[in-house]
N, C-alpha and C positions, 0 to 999 in steps of 0.2 A: 071919699075914703082916703085915709092917710097912706103915705108910701113908706111904711115901716119895713126895714130890712128884716128878713126872716132868718132865724138861726136854728139849725138842727143840732141839738145838744143831748148829751147823755142824761138820762133821768132814772137813776137807780140802775136796774138791769134792763130798762127799756130806753126808748128814745123819744124826745119831744121836739115839737116845733114851737118856737117862741118868737113873738114879735119883739123887735128891739125896744128895750125899756119896759116891757111887760113883766109883771111879777108872776103871772100864771101862764102855763103852757096853753097854746091854742089847741094842740092835739098831742096825745101820748099814744105811741104804738110800740109793738114788740121789737121791730127791727129798724136798723138805720136806713135801709133801702125804702121801707114804707114811709119813714119820716122825710126822706129826701123827696120822694114823689109828692107827698102832701105839701111840703114846703115849696117845692118848685111850682106847684099849681097856685098856691097863694101868691108867691112872688110874681108870677106871670100875670095874674089878675090885677095886682096892684102896680105893676111896672117897677118893682123894687129889686133888691139884691137877695140872693140866697147864700148864706154862709154856713158851710158844713164843718162841724167840729169833730175831732176824734175823741176817744174815751178820756183822754187827759185834758180835754177842754181847749186844745189848740186848734186854730182854724186850719183845715187841710185843703179846702177848696172854696172858691168864691165864684158865683155866677150872677151876671147882671141881666135882668129881664125888662129893662126900660131904657131910657136914654142915659147912656153912661156919660157923666159929667167929666170924667177923667179917662178917656179912652187911651189905650197903649199907643205909643208912637211907632210908626213904621208899618 
């Protein structure tokens, strides 16, 4: 299984979880919280990152669920 980062993104009035580079959403749900939960589950299973976007499309949070190749110093 590839380790694609998972993105929680707005999808009209709903929210979607998309694998990086995928054209189609993996899942579409009514709330951002539901999308975060699904995205977290997928990212944990794959050992990848979860990137949570706001309604404007900007990344507001990022979580790593595998080996972080660039861990913060200190």
